[in-house]
C-alpha positions as a Markdown table, in Angstrom:
| # | Residue | x | y | z |
|---|---|---|---|---|
| 1 | Met | -63.6 | 12.1 | 94.0 |
| 2 | Met | -60.9 | 9.9 | 92.4 |
| 3 | Lys | -57.7 | 10.0 | 94.4 |
| 4 | Leu | -54.2 | 9.4 | 93.1 |
| 5 | Asp | -53.3 | 6.9 | 95.9 |
| 6 | Gly | -56.3 | 4.8 | 94.8 |
| 7 | Ile | -55.1 | 4.8 | 91.2 |
| 8 | Ala | -51.6 | 3.8 | 92.4 |
| 9 | Ala | -53.0 | 1.0 | 94.5 |
| 10 | Phe | -55.1 | -0.3 | 91.5 |
| 11 | Ala | -52.1 | -0.2 | 89.1 |
| 12 | Ala | -49.9 | -2.0 | 91.7 |
| 13 | Val | -52.5 | -4.8 | 92.2 |
| 14 | Ala | -53.1 | -5.2 | 88.5 |
| 15 | Glu | -49.3 | -5.3 | 87.7 |
| 16 | Ser | -48.3 | -7.6 | 90.6 |
| 17 | Gly | -51.3 | -9.9 | 90.4 |
| 18 | Ser | -52.4 | -9.8 | 94.0 |
| 19 | Ile | -53.2 | -7.4 | 96.9 |
| 20 | Ser | -50.5 | -9.0 | 99.0 |
| 21 | Ala | -47.8 | -8.4 | 96.4 |
| 22 | Ala | -49.0 | -4.9 | 95.8 |
| 23 | Ala | -48.9 | -4.2 | 99.6 |
| 24 | Ile | -45.3 | -5.3 | 99.7 |
| 25 | Arg | -44.4 | -3.2 | 96.7 |
| 26 | Met | -46.1 | -0.1 | 98.1 |
| 27 | Ala | -44.9 | -0.7 | 101.7 |
| 28 | Leu | -48.5 | -0.6 | 103.0 |
| 29 | Ser | -50.7 | -3.0 | 104.8 |
| 30 | Lys | -53.1 | -5.2 | 102.8 |
| 31 | Ser | -56.1 | -3.5 | 104.4 |
| 32 | Val | -54.9 | -0.1 | 103.3 |
| 33 | Val | -54.5 | -1.3 | 99.7 |
| 34 | Ser | -57.9 | -3.0 | 99.7 |
| 35 | Asp | -59.6 | 0.2 | 101.1 |
| 36 | Arg | -57.9 | 2.4 | 98.5 |
| 37 | Leu | -59.0 | 0.1 | 95.7 |
| 38 | Ala | -62.6 | -0.1 | 97.0 |
| 39 | Glu | -62.7 | 3.7 | 97.3 |
| 40 | Leu | -61.5 | 4.1 | 93.7 |
| 41 | Glu | -64.1 | 1.6 | 92.4 |
| 42 | Arg | -66.9 | 3.5 | 94.3 |
| 43 | Ala | -65.6 | 6.8 | 92.8 |
| 44 | Leu | -65.6 | 5.3 | 89.3 |
| 45 | Gly | -68.9 | 3.5 | 89.8 |
| 46 | Thr | -67.6 | 0.2 | 88.3 |
| 47 | Arg | -65.7 | -2.9 | 89.3 |
| 48 | Leu | -62.1 | -2.9 | 88.1 |
| 49 | Leu | -61.0 | -6.3 | 89.4 |
| 50 | Gln | -62.7 | -9.6 | 89.5 |
| 51 | Arg | -61.9 | -11.3 | 92.8 |
| 52 | Thr | -62.0 | -15.1 | 93.3 |
| 53 | Thr | -60.6 | -17.2 | 96.1 |
| 54 | Arg | -57.5 | -18.0 | 94.0 |
| 55 | Arg | -56.7 | -15.0 | 91.9 |
| 56 | Leu | -57.5 | -11.5 | 90.7 |
| 57 | Ser | -58.2 | -10.6 | 87.1 |
| 58 | Leu | -59.1 | -7.4 | 85.4 |
| 59 | Thr | -62.6 | -6.7 | 84.3 |
| 60 | Glu | -63.2 | -5.2 | 80.9 |
| 61 | Asp | -63.5 | -1.8 | 82.5 |
| 62 | Gly | -60.4 | -2.5 | 84.6 |
| 63 | Ala | -58.3 | -3.4 | 81.5 |
| 64 | Ala | -59.4 | -0.1 | 79.8 |
| 65 | Phe | -58.7 | 2.0 | 82.9 |
| 66 | Leu | -55.3 | 0.4 | 83.6 |
| 67 | Val | -53.8 | 1.9 | 80.5 |
| 68 | Arg | -54.9 | 5.4 | 81.5 |
| 69 | Ala | -54.0 | 4.8 | 85.2 |
| 70 | Gln | -50.4 | 3.9 | 84.3 |
| 71 | Arg | -50.2 | 6.9 | 82.0 |
| 72 | Met | -51.5 | 9.2 | 84.8 |
| 73 | Leu | -49.0 | 7.8 | 87.3 |
| 74 | Arg | -46.1 | 8.2 | 84.9 |
| 75 | Glu | -47.1 | 11.8 | 84.1 |
| 76 | Thr | -47.5 | 12.6 | 87.8 |
| 77 | Glu | -44.1 | 11.2 | 88.6 |
| 78 | Ala | -42.5 | 13.1 | 85.6 |
| 79 | Ala | -44.1 | 16.3 | 86.8 |
| 80 | Met | -42.8 | 15.9 | 90.3 |
| 81 | Ala | -39.4 | 15.1 | 89.0 |
| 82 | Glu | -39.4 | 18.1 | 86.7 |
| 83 | Leu | -40.4 | 20.4 | 89.6 |
| 84 | Ala | -37.6 | 18.9 | 91.7 |
| 85 | Glu | -35.1 | 19.4 | 88.9 |
| 86 | Arg | -36.2 | 23.0 | 88.6 |
| 87 | Arg | -35.2 | 23.4 | 92.2 |
| 88 | Gly | -31.9 | 21.8 | 91.5 |
| 89 | Thr | -32.8 | 18.5 | 93.3 |
| 90 | Leu | -33.7 | 14.9 | 92.4 |
| 91 | Ala | -36.6 | 13.5 | 94.3 |
| 92 | Gly | -39.3 | 10.9 | 94.3 |
| 93 | Pro | -39.5 | 7.1 | 94.2 |
| 94 | Leu | -37.0 | 4.9 | 92.4 |
| 95 | Arg | -37.6 | 1.1 | 92.4 |
| 96 | Leu | -34.7 | -1.1 | 91.3 |
| 97 | Ser | -34.1 | -4.9 | 91.0 |
| 98 | Ala | -30.6 | -6.5 | 91.0 |
| 99 | Pro | -29.0 | -9.9 | 91.3 |
| 100 | Val | -28.3 | -10.9 | 94.9 |
| 101 | Ser | -24.6 | -11.4 | 94.8 |
| 102 | Phe | -23.7 | -8.2 | 92.9 |
| 103 | Gly | -26.3 | -6.2 | 94.8 |
| 104 | Thr | -24.9 | -7.3 | 98.1 |
| 105 | Leu | -21.2 | -6.9 | 97.3 |
| 106 | His | -21.0 | -3.9 | 95.0 |
| 107 | Leu | -24.3 | -2.2 | 94.1 |
| 108 | Gly | -25.4 | -1.6 | 97.7 |
| 109 | Pro | -22.1 | 0.1 | 98.7 |
| 110 | Ala | -22.2 | 2.2 | 95.5 |
| 111 | Leu | -25.7 | 3.4 | 96.2 |
| 112 | Tyr | -25.0 | 4.8 | 99.7 |
| 113 | Pro | -23.1 | 7.9 | 98.5 |
| 114 | Phe | -25.6 | 8.5 | 95.7 |
| 115 | Leu | -28.5 | 8.5 | 98.2 |
| 116 | Ala | -26.5 | 10.8 | 100.5 |
| 117 | Ala | -26.1 | 13.2 | 97.7 |
| 118 | His | -29.8 | 13.1 | 96.7 |
| 119 | Pro | -31.8 | 12.7 | 100.0 |
| 120 | Gly | -35.0 | 13.4 | 98.2 |
| 121 | Ile | -34.9 | 10.1 | 96.3 |
| 122 | Glu | -36.9 | 7.3 | 97.9 |
| 123 | Leu | -35.1 | 4.2 | 96.7 |
| 124 | Ala | -36.6 | 0.7 | 96.9 |
| 125 | Leu | -34.0 | -2.0 | 96.0 |
| 126 | Glu | -35.1 | -5.6 | 95.6 |
| 127 | Leu | -32.4 | -8.3 | 95.3 |
| 128 | Glu | -33.3 | -11.5 | 93.5 |
| 129 | Asp | -31.7 | -13.8 | 90.9 |
| 130 | Arg | -34.8 | -14.5 | 88.8 |
| 131 | Phe | -35.3 | -12.4 | 85.6 |
| 132 | Val | -38.0 | -10.0 | 86.6 |
| 133 | Asp | -40.3 | -8.4 | 84.0 |
| 134 | Val | -39.3 | -4.8 | 84.6 |
| 135 | Ala | -42.4 | -3.0 | 83.3 |
| 136 | Ala | -45.0 | -5.6 | 84.5 |
| 137 | Asp | -43.4 | -5.8 | 88.0 |
| 138 | Gly | -43.4 | -2.1 | 88.4 |
| 139 | Tyr | -39.6 | -1.5 | 88.4 |
| 140 | Asp | -38.1 | 1.7 | 87.1 |
| 141 | Ala | -35.0 | -0.2 | 86.1 |
| 142 | Val | -33.2 | -3.5 | 86.6 |
| 143 | Leu | -29.5 | -4.3 | 86.9 |
| 144 | Arg | -28.5 | -7.3 | 84.8 |
| 145 | His | -25.2 | -9.2 | 84.4 |
| 146 | Gly | -25.2 | -10.3 | 80.8 |
| 147 | Pro | -26.8 | -9.3 | 77.5 |
| 148 | Ile | -30.3 | -7.7 | 77.4 |
| 149 | Arg | -32.4 | -9.4 | 74.7 |
| 150 | Asp | -35.7 | -7.8 | 75.5 |
| 151 | Asp | -36.4 | -5.2 | 72.9 |
| 152 | Arg | -38.9 | -3.5 | 75.3 |
| 153 | Leu | -35.9 | -2.4 | 77.4 |
| 154 | Val | -33.2 | 0.2 | 76.9 |
| 155 | Ala | -29.9 | -1.1 | 78.3 |
| 156 | Arg | -27.2 | 1.3 | 79.6 |
| 157 | Arg | -23.8 | -0.3 | 80.1 |
| 158 | Leu | -22.3 | 0.3 | 83.6 |
| 159 | Ala | -19.1 | -1.8 | 83.6 |
| 160 | Ala | -17.3 | -4.8 | 82.0 |
| 161 | Ser | -17.2 | -8.1 | 83.9 |
| 162 | Arg | -14.6 | -10.8 | 83.2 |
| 163 | Arg | -15.2 | -14.4 | 84.3 |
| 164 | Leu | -12.3 | -16.3 | 85.8 |
| 165 | Leu | -11.6 | -19.9 | 86.5 |
| 166 | Val | -10.7 | -20.1 | 90.2 |
| 167 | Ala | -9.8 | -22.7 | 92.8 |
| 168 | Ala | -8.4 | -22.8 | 96.3 |
| 169 | Pro | -4.6 | -23.5 | 96.5 |
| 170 | Ala | -5.4 | -26.6 | 98.7 |
| 171 | His | -7.6 | -28.1 | 96.0 |
| 172 | Leu | -4.9 | -27.5 | 93.3 |
| 173 | Ala | -2.3 | -29.1 | 95.6 |
| 174 | Arg | -4.4 | -32.2 | 95.9 |
| 175 | His | -5.6 | -32.5 | 92.3 |
| 176 | Gly | -3.2 | -30.4 | 90.3 |
| 177 | Ala | -4.0 | -27.4 | 88.1 |
| 178 | Pro | -5.5 | -28.0 | 84.7 |
| 179 | Gly | -3.5 | -26.4 | 81.9 |
| 180 | Ser | -5.8 | -27.0 | 79.0 |
| 181 | Leu | -9.5 | -27.2 | 78.2 |
| 182 | Pro | -9.5 | -31.1 | 78.0 |
| 183 | Glu | -7.9 | -31.3 | 81.4 |
| 184 | Leu | -10.4 | -28.8 | 82.8 |
| 185 | Gly | -13.2 | -31.0 | 81.6 |
| 186 | Gln | -11.9 | -33.8 | 83.8 |
| 187 | Gly | -11.9 | -31.8 | 87.0 |
| 188 | Arg | -14.7 | -31.3 | 89.6 |
| 189 | Ala | -16.7 | -28.2 | 89.1 |
| 190 | Ile | -18.9 | -25.8 | 91.0 |
| 191 | Leu | -21.7 | -24.8 | 88.6 |
| 192 | Tyr | -24.2 | -22.0 | 88.5 |
| 193 | Ala | -27.6 | -23.8 | 88.3 |
| 194 | Asn | -29.4 | -21.0 | 86.5 |
| 195 | Arg | -27.0 | -21.0 | 83.5 |
| 196 | Gly | -26.7 | -24.7 | 82.7 |
| 197 | Asn | -23.6 | -27.0 | 82.9 |
| 198 | Asp | -21.5 | -25.6 | 80.0 |
| 199 | Trp | -18.5 | -23.3 | 80.3 |
| 200 | Thr | -17.8 | -21.2 | 77.2 |
| 201 | Phe | -14.3 | -20.0 | 76.1 |
| 202 | Ala | -13.1 | -17.9 | 73.2 |
| 203 | Gly | -11.0 | -19.9 | 70.7 |
| 204 | Pro | -9.3 | -18.9 | 67.4 |
| 205 | Glu | -12.1 | -20.5 | 65.4 |
| 206 | Gly | -15.0 | -19.5 | 67.6 |
| 207 | Ala | -16.5 | -20.4 | 70.9 |
| 208 | Val | -15.3 | -23.6 | 72.7 |
| 209 | Val | -17.6 | -25.3 | 75.2 |
| 210 | Val | -16.4 | -27.4 | 78.1 |
| 211 | Arg | -18.8 | -29.6 | 80.1 |
| 212 | Pro | -17.1 | -30.3 | 83.5 |
| 213 | Arg | -18.2 | -32.8 | 86.1 |
| 214 | Ala | -20.3 | -31.2 | 88.8 |
| 215 | Ala | -19.3 | -31.3 | 92.4 |
| 216 | Leu | -22.0 | -28.8 | 93.3 |
| 217 | Arg | -24.8 | -26.9 | 91.5 |
| 218 | Val | -26.2 | -23.9 | 93.2 |
| 219 | Asn | -28.1 | -20.7 | 92.0 |
| 220 | Asn | -26.1 | -18.2 | 94.0 |
| 221 | Gly | -22.7 | -16.8 | 93.2 |
| 222 | Ile | -21.6 | -16.1 | 96.8 |
| 223 | Val | -22.3 | -19.8 | 97.7 |
| 224 | Met | -20.3 | -20.8 | 94.7 |
| 225 | Arg | -17.3 | -18.7 | 95.8 |
| 226 | Asp | -17.5 | -20.0 | 99.3 |
| 227 | Ala | -17.6 | -23.6 | 98.0 |
| 228 | Ala | -14.4 | -22.8 | 95.9 |
| 229 | Leu | -12.8 | -21.3 | 99.0 |
| 230 | Ala | -13.6 | -24.6 | 100.9 |
| 231 | Gly | -11.7 | -26.5 | 98.3 |
| 232 | Leu | -14.7 | -28.3 | 96.8 |
| 233 | Gly | -13.7 | -27.8 | 93.2 |
| 234 | Ile | -13.1 | -25.3 | 90.3 |
| 235 | Ala | -15.5 | -22.5 | 89.7 |
| 236 | Leu | -16.0 | -20.1 | 86.8 |
| 237 | Leu | -17.0 | -16.8 | 88.5 |
| 238 | Pro | -17.2 | -13.1 | 87.7 |
| 239 | Ala | -14.2 | -11.2 | 88.9 |
| 240 | Phe | -16.5 | -9.0 | 91.1 |
| 241 | Leu | -17.1 | -12.1 | 93.2 |
| 242 | Val | -13.5 | -13.2 | 93.7 |
| 243 | His | -11.3 | -10.2 | 93.4 |
| 244 | Asp | -10.7 | -10.0 | 97.2 |
| 245 | Ala | -9.9 | -13.7 | 97.5 |
| 246 | Leu | -7.5 | -13.5 | 94.5 |
| 247 | His | -5.7 | -10.6 | 96.0 |
| 248 | Asp | -5.2 | -12.2 | 99.4 |
| 249 | Gly | -4.3 | -15.6 | 98.0 |
| 250 | Arg | -7.3 | -17.6 | 99.2 |
| 251 | Leu | -8.1 | -18.4 | 95.6 |
| 252 | Ser | -5.9 | -18.7 | 92.5 |
| 253 | Ala | -6.9 | -18.0 | 88.9 |
| 254 | Leu | -6.3 | -20.8 | 86.4 |
| 255 | Asp | -4.8 | -20.4 | 83.0 |
| 256 | Val | -6.0 | -23.0 | 80.5 |
| 257 | Gly | -4.9 | -21.1 | 77.4 |
| 258 | His | -8.3 | -19.7 | 76.6 |
| 259 | Glu | -10.2 | -16.7 | 77.9 |
| 260 | Ala | -13.6 | -17.4 | 79.4 |
| 261 | Glu | -16.6 | -15.8 | 77.9 |
| 262 | Gly | -17.2 | -12.4 | 79.6 |
| 263 | Ala | -20.2 | -10.2 | 80.1 |
| 264 | Asp | -21.2 | -6.6 | 80.8 |
| 265 | Ile | -23.2 | -5.1 | 83.6 |
| 266 | Tyr | -26.2 | -3.1 | 82.5 |
| 267 | Leu | -29.0 | -0.9 | 84.0 |
| 268 | Ala | -32.1 | -1.4 | 81.8 |
| 269 | His | -35.3 | 0.6 | 81.9 |
| 270 | Pro | -38.6 | 0.2 | 80.0 |
| 271 | Arg | -38.4 | 1.8 | 76.5 |
| 272 | Gln | -41.9 | 3.3 | 76.8 |
| 273 | Arg | -41.0 | 5.3 | 79.9 |
| 274 | Gly | -37.8 | 6.9 | 78.7 |
| 275 | Pro | -34.9 | 7.7 | 81.0 |
| 276 | Ser | -35.6 | 10.0 | 84.0 |
| 277 | Ala | -33.2 | 12.5 | 85.5 |
| 278 | Lys | -32.9 | 10.2 | 88.5 |
| 279 | Leu | -31.8 | 7.3 | 86.3 |
| 280 | Asp | -29.4 | 9.5 | 84.4 |
| 281 | Ala | -27.8 | 10.6 | 87.6 |
| 282 | Leu | -27.7 | 7.0 | 89.0 |
| 283 | Val | -26.0 | 5.7 | 85.9 |
| 284 | Ala | -23.4 | 8.4 | 86.0 |
| 285 | Ser | -22.7 | 7.8 | 89.7 |
| 286 | Leu | -22.4 | 4.0 | 89.3 |
| 287 | Arg | -20.0 | 4.4 | 86.3 |
| 288 | Arg | -17.8 | 6.7 | 88.4 |
| 289 | Thr | -17.8 | 4.3 | 91.4 |
| 290 | Phe | -17.2 | 1.1 | 89.4 |
| 291 | Gly | -14.5 | 2.7 | 87.1 |
| 292 | Asp | -13.3 | 1.7 | 83.7 |
| 293 | Pro | -11.8 | -0.8 | 83.9 |
| 294 | Pro | -13.8 | -1.7 | 87.0 |
| 295 | Tyr | -12.0 | -2.0 | 90.3 |
| 296 | Trp | -12.8 | -5.7 | 90.6 |
| 297 | Asp | -11.3 | -6.6 | 87.2 |
| 298 | Val | -7.6 | -6.2 | 88.2 |
| 299 | Leu | -5.9 | -9.6 | 88.5 |
| 300 | Pro | -3.1 | -9.6 | 91.0 |
| 301 | Pro | 0.4 | -10.8 | 89.8 |
| 302 | Gly | 1.5 | -14.2 | 90.8 |
| 303 | Arg | -1.9 | -15.7 | 91.5 |
| 304 | Thr | -2.3 | -17.7 | 88.2 |
| 305 | His | -1.8 | -21.5 | 87.9 |
| 306 | Gly | -1.8 | -23.6 | 84.8 |
| 307 | Arg | 0.0 | -23.1 | 81.5 |
| 308 | Cys | 3.6 | -22.1 | 81.7 |
| 309 | Asp | 4.4 | -21.9 | 77.9 |
C-alpha cells in the first residue's frame, strides 16, 4: 500500500536534489528517508529516481509521478488546515526562509508570540542570505527585503524599510562628515558584497549613483553594522539594522542632501499554491508587530551629521 510519508519523502528528495538535503528538510535521518522512498517504489512497482554516485535524477515514471505527488501533498495539507480551521485553530507545518540579519533581529522575536497563540503550527525557519527558489526548495513562503521580480510568486508587503548612511562618531571626528554625494564618494565605505559596489540615491532628475571606495566588502548586514561601529568607515544600511545604535549614539546618520534608495519587506508564497489560513494569520501578526511606520524607522533627533543648509 502506498503511504503518505513515502510520497512526502519522494517529493522532498526530488525537490531538494539529494537524500541528505531531504533528510534535513524533513528532520529525519537519511536511513529513514531512504527506507520510505524504497517502500514507495516497491508499492508502485517502478523506480522513481535514478541513483548514481554523484547525483539523483528523476526517471520518466518519477517525473510523471512527482506532479501528482506534489498535488496530493498540497491537498492533504489543505484538508488538514481546513479541519483545523473548522475547530477554530491553525495547525500543521509551515516552512519559511528569511535573510539572516532581519531574521535574527526582528523576525524571530516577532514569531514567538504568533507561535504561542497558535501552538498547533509546526514552524521551520531557515535563515540564509541566498535567494532561495521558494517552490523548488519546498518553502511555504520566503521573506525578502527588496522587490519581488519572480512572477511565480505572490508578494505581500509587511513593512517599509529605509536605508541610512551611518558612521561611528569617532570615524566622523577623524575624517569629517561628507555633506554631499561627491564628498561621500571620496570616503571609505563598508559594502554589501551581494549587492555590488554602487549606492543609489533619489535625485530631482532621477536616480543618482555613487561608487565609494571600499574599506570592507561582506555579505552580512550585522557584520557591516559592527564594522561601522568599530569606526572602519561609512555604511549604507537598513534602518532595522541600526536603529538601536542610532538611538544610543553609537552611530550617527549622515545627511548628504539626497535620500538613499529604500525598499520594502515582503512575504512571498508560490502563486500556484495560493495563500493558506496560516500565512494569512502570519502576515496579519507580523504587520501588527512591525507597525506602520515600522518601529525601526524612527530616526532620533540630534543624530544627523552633514549638511547644515
